[in-house]
Backbone as CSV, one residue per row, in Angstrom:
resi,resn,N_x,N_y,N_z,CA_x,CA_y,CA_z,C_x,C_y,C_z
1,LEU,76.946,71.292,124.903,75.378,71.285,125.101,74.805,70.843,123.821
2,ILE,75.221,71.573,122.703,74.548,71.029,121.476,75.013,69.626,120.951
3,THR,76.350,69.278,121.257,76.793,68.004,120.942,75.913,66.858,121.652
4,THR,75.591,67.220,122.959,74.885,66.314,123.776,73.490,66.101,123.231
5,PHE,72.852,67.329,122.951,71.662,67.252,122.242,71.435,66.528,120.915
6,LEU,72.580,66.853,120.214,72.506,66.265,118.562,72.742,64.704,118.819
7,SER,73.576,64.262,119.910,73.808,62.922,119.861,72.494,62.037,120.219
8,LYS,71.656,62.601,120.680,70.197,62.135,121.115,69.191,62.107,119.886
9,ILE,69.636,62.710,118.808,68.751,62.942,117.675,68.959,61.518,116.790
10,ASP,67.951,60.978,116.442,68.005,59.836,115.667,67.079,60.032,114.426
11,LEU,67.669,60.627,113.360,67.030,61.005,112.299,67.763,60.474,110.897
12,LYS,66.998,60.375,109.929,67.563,59.975,108.671,68.621,60.803,107.979
13,ASN,68.322,62.135,108.219,69.211,63.233,107.829,69.953,63.751,108.993
14,GLU,70.588,63.093,109.777,71.229,63.570,111.077,72.528,64.573,110.597
15,LYS,73.289,64.039,109.727,74.388,64.996,109.363,74.091,66.176,108.818
16,ILE,72.981,66.391,108.023,72.508,67.627,107.444,72.006,68.507,108.639
17,ILE,71.143,67.784,109.513,70.558,68.705,110.660,71.816,69.167,111.578
18,LYS,72.765,68.223,111.828,73.886,68.760,112.679,74.694,69.695,112.058
19,SER,74.950,69.700,110.787,75.619,70.836,109.955,74.849,72.082,110.025
20,PHE,73.529,72.028,109.872,72.682,73.185,109.752,72.634,73.971,111.150
21,LEU,72.678,73.060,112.197,72.629,73.697,113.699,74.097,74.338,113.886
22,PHE,75.033,73.567,113.466,76.347,74.418,113.687,76.534,75.563,112.916
23,LEU,75.893,75.489,111.755,75.931,76.780,111.006,75.337,77.923,111.623
24,LEU,74.192,77.546,112.246,73.367,78.547,112.997,74.343,79.175,114.188
25,ILE,74.776,78.267,114.855,75.593,78.574,116.066,76.774,79.476,115.521
26,ASN,77.515,78.963,114.476,78.711,79.759,114.081,78.461,81.064,113.558
27,GLU,77.228,81.266,112.986,76.842,82.629,112.395,75.913,83.466,113.299
28,ASN,75.972,82.961,114.759,75.108,83.701,115.476,73.708,83.834,115.302
29,ARG,73.089,82.710,114.739,71.789,82.938,114.134,70.810,81.814,115.152
30,VAL,71.270,81.433,116.160,70.367,80.398,116.891,69.102,80.987,117.313
31,ASP,68.938,82.381,117.501,67.811,82.997,117.834,66.699,82.693,116.658
32,TYR,67.073,82.662,115.381,66.157,82.298,114.550,65.684,80.848,114.287
33,LEU,66.106,79.899,115.155,65.781,78.512,115.133,64.169,78.355,115.329
34,ALA,63.566,78.811,116.226,62.106,78.734,116.315,61.362,78.924,114.991
35,GLU,61.821,80.180,114.626,61.197,80.778,113.390,61.349,79.867,112.250
36,ILE,62.630,79.317,112.069,62.944,78.199,110.932,62.208,77.069,110.983
37,LEU,61.992,76.571,112.316,61.211,75.580,112.501,59.774,75.555,112.270
38,LYS,59.170,76.671,112.598,57.886,76.885,112.065,57.656,76.872,110.630
39,PHE,58.483,77.722,110.130,58.413,77.865,108.690,58.461,76.414,107.845
40,LEU,59.441,75.527,108.447,59.672,74.170,107.901,58.433,73.375,108.151
41,ALA,57.804,73.400,109.478,56.654,72.737,109.684,55.456,73.230,108.770
42,LYS,55.432,74.321,108.495,54.233,74.848,107.654,54.560,74.305,106.203
43,LYS,55.790,74.376,105.671,55.949,73.933,104.412,55.666,72.123,104.362
44,TYR,56.118,71.482,105.320,55.860,70.182,105.531,54.401,69.722,105.354
45,ILE,53.548,70.710,106.308,52.278,70.343,106.107,51.601,70.755,104.815
46,GLU,52.089,71.626,103.962,51.437,71.989,102.763,51.936,70.912,101.700
47,TYR,53.111,70.434,102.011,53.660,69.406,101.038,52.837,68.010,101.356
48,GLN,52.397,67.744,102.473,51.663,66.505,102.670,50.199,66.628,102.339
49,ASN,49.706,67.970,102.054,48.426,68.251,101.614,47.462,68.058,102.835
50,ILE,47.874,68.751,103.883,47.250,68.672,105.337,46.708,70.014,105.562
51,VAL,45.499,70.014,106.113,44.968,71.266,106.663,44.625,71.133,108.089
52,ILE,45.148,71.997,108.841,44.907,71.966,110.377,43.683,72.801,110.550
53,VAL,42.767,72.284,111.103,41.446,72.847,111.335,41.283,73.132,112.877
54,GLU,40.954,74.275,113.407,40.795,74.643,114.722,39.233,74.830,114.907
55,ILE,38.892,73.991,115.996,37.426,74.126,116.304,37.273,74.598,117.760
56,LYS,36.668,75.696,117.747,36.473,76.364,119.225,35.011,75.970,119.691
57,THR,34.717,75.356,120.679,33.423,75.090,121.249,33.426,75.221,122.601
58,VAL,32.125,75.483,123.309,32.193,75.581,124.743,32.093,74.342,125.433
59,TYR,31.869,73.191,124.673,31.712,71.711,125.170,32.685,70.970,124.523
60,HIS,32.958,69.816,125.116,33.598,68.601,124.438,32.895,68.103,123.485
61,LEU,33.587,67.842,122.187,33.057,67.296,121.004,33.129,65.749,121.133
62,SER,32.056,65.060,120.950,32.019,63.546,120.751,33.137,62.936,119.669
63,GLN,33.572,61.824,119.716,34.314,61.226,118.840,33.510,61.253,117.412
64,ASN,32.205,60.735,117.633,31.555,60.555,116.465,31.319,62.068,115.816
65,LEU,31.152,63.241,116.445,30.915,64.559,115.845,32.309,64.896,115.153
66,GLN,33.265,64.647,115.936,34.701,64.904,115.253,34.823,64.134,114.059
67,GLN,34.462,63.088,113.960,34.807,62.208,112.814,33.868,62.844,111.790
68,ARG,32.648,63.014,111.858,31.774,63.580,110.877,32.251,64.991,110.339
69,LEU,32.775,65.798,111.265,33.267,67.051,110.920,34.658,66.753,109.989
70,GLU,35.339,65.951,110.503,36.694,65.407,109.665,36.278,65.020,108.289
71,THR,35.255,64.032,108.236,34.900,63.623,106.916,34.180,64.770,106.063
72,TYR,33.578,65.563,106.576,32.766,66.810,105.731,34.017,67.671,105.374
73,LEU,34.871,68.223,106.122,35.995,69.012,105.744,36.931,68.295,104.696
74,HIS,37.196,67.013,104.830,37.941,66.335,103.909,37.324,66.341,102.483
75,GLN,35.890,66.035,102.388,35.432,66.199,101.232,35.267,67.619,100.583
76,LYS,35.063,68.464,101.505,34.903,69.918,100.951,36.256,70.411,100.589
77,LEU,37.415,70.202,101.216,38.700,70.850,101.002,39.570,69.870,100.074
78,ASN,39.244,68.394,99.928,40.065,67.440,99.271,41.485,67.534,99.894
79,LYS,41.638,67.621,101.193,43.057,67.482,101.728,42.723,66.666,103.218
80,LYS,43.804,66.339,103.658,44.170,65.504,105.015,43.723,66.450,106.052
81,ILE,42.955,66.045,106.927,42.364,67.101,107.948,42.885,66.750,109.479
82,ILE,43.470,67.570,110.050,43.866,67.366,111.491,43.198,68.285,112.320
83,LEU,42.296,67.932,113.059,41.382,68.566,113.994,42.002,68.900,115.485
84,LYS,42.108,70.369,115.638,42.523,70.675,116.785,41.328,71.402,117.565
85,VAL,40.823,70.706,118.566,39.472,71.254,119.244,39.972,71.975,120.593
86,MET,39.372,73.075,120.786,39.632,73.780,121.886,38.305,74.230,122.612
87,ILE,38.486,74.106,123.910,37.337,74.591,124.659,37.508,76.017,124.918
88,ASP,36.380,76.937,124.599,36.305,78.184,124.541,35.083,78.676,125.186
89,LYS,35.217,79.057,126.425,33.918,79.561,127.266,33.254,80.733,126.625
90,ASP,33.989,81.595,125.806,33.328,82.705,125.089,32.471,82.374,123.968
91,VAL,32.498,81.128,123.476,31.860,80.811,122.377,30.221,80.646,122.762
92,ILE,29.929,80.557,123.868,28.566,80.342,124.525,28.014,79.171,124.009
93,GLY,27.574,78.889,122.670,27.076,77.708,122.234,27.501,77.453,120.700
94,GLY,27.255,76.202,120.275,27.716,75.981,118.878,29.178,75.998,118.827
95,MET,29.722,76.170,117.734,31.269,76.031,117.375,31.513,77.153,116.336
96,ILE,33.153,77.393,116.450,33.652,78.244,115.416,34.867,77.375,114.850
97,ILE,34.723,77.279,113.517,35.646,76.369,112.698,36.608,77.332,112.044
98,GLN,37.910,77.172,112.220,38.863,78.233,111.411,39.952,77.131,110.777
99,TYR,40.206,77.393,109.412,41.175,76.877,108.848,41.929,77.953,107.733
100,GLY,43.112,78.085,107.758,43.601,79.079,106.823,43.166,80.297,107.145
101,ASN,42.655,81.229,106.146,41.976,82.405,106.407,40.500,82.223,106.363
102,ASN,40.004,81.027,106.537,38.454,80.962,106.546,37.966,80.739,107.852
103,ILE,36.894,81.314,108.397,36.167,81.204,109.469,34.753,80.939,109.371
104,LEU,34.376,79.738,109.884,32.903,79.265,109.780,32.291,79.470,111.246
105,ASP,31.503,80.342,111.489,30.974,80.740,112.689,29.701,80.149,112.827
106,PHE,29.459,79.182,113.671,28.099,78.427,113.809,27.892,78.611,115.412
107,SER,28.513,79.611,115.879,28.223,79.830,117.411,27.098,80.804,117.749
108,LEU,26.607,80.670,119.036,25.411,81.459,119.343,25.736,82.872,119.496
109,LYS,26.996,83.128,119.819,27.464,84.550,119.952,27.718,85.193,118.566
110,GLY,28.115,84.366,117.631,28.236,84.733,116.286,26.772,85.234,115.623
111,HIS,25.953,84.393,115.954,24.544,84.598,115.430,23.920,85.915,116.068
112,LEU,24.165,86.034,117.389,23.680,87.352,118.046,24.356,88.455,117.650
113,GLN,25.594,88.421,117.290,26.373,89.696,116.733,25.929,89.855,115.244
114,ASN,25.559,88.995,114.531,24.855,89.165,113.189,23.559,89.836,113.338
115,ILE,22.558,89.437,114.178,21.401,89.941,114.449,21.402,91.466,114.942
116,ILE,22.559,91.801,115.634,22.679,93.180,116.139,23.050,94.187,114.897
117,LYS,23.927,93.553,114.012,24.328,94.264,112.827,23.149,94.536,111.903
């Protein structure tokens, strides 16, 4: 099964990847593969100077607004920006922008919660 899967991989470092996967199999560590891949993806994103920005909104964002947000965040963070826009009915209105440990809450729900406090 693994050999069939590996025969379909066309990567520059195919030999290293095959050796690594067989090592995981031989050491009974295949269960860690998903965690390892998440770690490697995170390190690759950091290395490429990329920030993934999640935007939650109740409505679809136009391409123009997405581009303006991307430009603003690029200038603010000085990093490449990948926007991940999600529709969330709980936002009520506005949007919530999250990247790393930062949350920018421009939602109606957030404003109402601040007023209550």
